[in-house]
C-alpha positions in Angstrom: 86.9 91.6 86.9 89.6 92.5 86.2 92.0 95.6 88.4 94.4 97.5 86.5 96.8 100.3 86.4 96.5 102.7 83.6 97.8 105.9 82.7 96.6 108.0 79.9 99.3 110.5 78.2 99.6 112.8 76.0 101.7 109.7 74.2 103.9 107.5 75.7 106.2 109.8 76.7 104.2 111.6 78.6 102.7 108.5 80.2 105.7 107.1 81.7 106.0 110.8 83.3 102.9 110.9 84.7 103.5 106.9 86.3 106.8 108.0 87.6 105.0 109.6 91.2 102.8 106.1 91.3 106.2 104.2 91.1 107.4 106.0 93.9 104.7 105.9 96.0 104.4 101.8 95.5 107.8 101.7 96.3 107.9 103.9 99.5 104.7 102.6 101.0 105.9 98.8 100.5 109.1 99.5 102.1 107.6 101.1 104.9 108.4 105.0 104.2 104.9 106.4 103.4 105.3 109.8 101.8 102.9 112.2 100.4 102.9 111.8 96.4 105.8 114.2 95.0 105.7 116.1 91.6 106.7 113.8 87.8 109.9 115.6 88.2 111.0 114.7 92.3 110.0 111.1 91.2 112.0 110.5 87.9 114.8 112.1 89.8 115.1 109.1 92.8 117.5 106.7 92.2 116.1 103.2 92.7 117.9 100.8 94.4 118.0 97.3 92.7 115.4 96.5 95.5 113.6 99.2 94.8 113.4 98.9 90.9 111.9 95.3 91.3 109.8 96.4 93.7 107.8 99.0 91.0 108.6 96.7 88.3 106.4 93.7 89.6 103.8 96.2 90.6 103.7 97.7 87.1 103.6 94.3 85.1 100.4 94.4 83.3 100.2 98.1 83.7 98.9 100.3 80.8 101.1 103.3 80.6 100.9 105.2 76.5 99.0 107.4 75.0 95.8 107.2 73.8 96.6 105.8 70.6 97.1 103.0 72.7 95.3 102.8 76.1 91.9 101.6 74.6 93.7 98.4 72.6 95.8 97.8 75.6 92.9 97.6 78.2 90.9 95.5 75.5 93.9 93.0 75.1 94.4 93.0 78.8 90.6 91.5 79.7 90.6 89.6 76.7 94.5 87.7 77.6 92.7 87.3 81.0 89.3 86.4 80.6 87.5 89.3 82.1 83.9 89.8 81.1 81.8 93.1 81.4 
């Protein structure tokens, strides 16, 4: 079994934009500051401290955040690399 955080946008840039609220929510949750999910624009405007950035980077290690041209290939590659089977 494999669980992967995946966000597919219109293109890679759009996917990163759409993932921004998740990034902020993870940081807030792991630092004890749970709050409602914010808009992509609000999340992109947030200035992460170095410690918060490290939390976000660790959580998103292995995440698939890209456009439709690459999302399926990246998920298949991740499954292959980890030995996950259906």
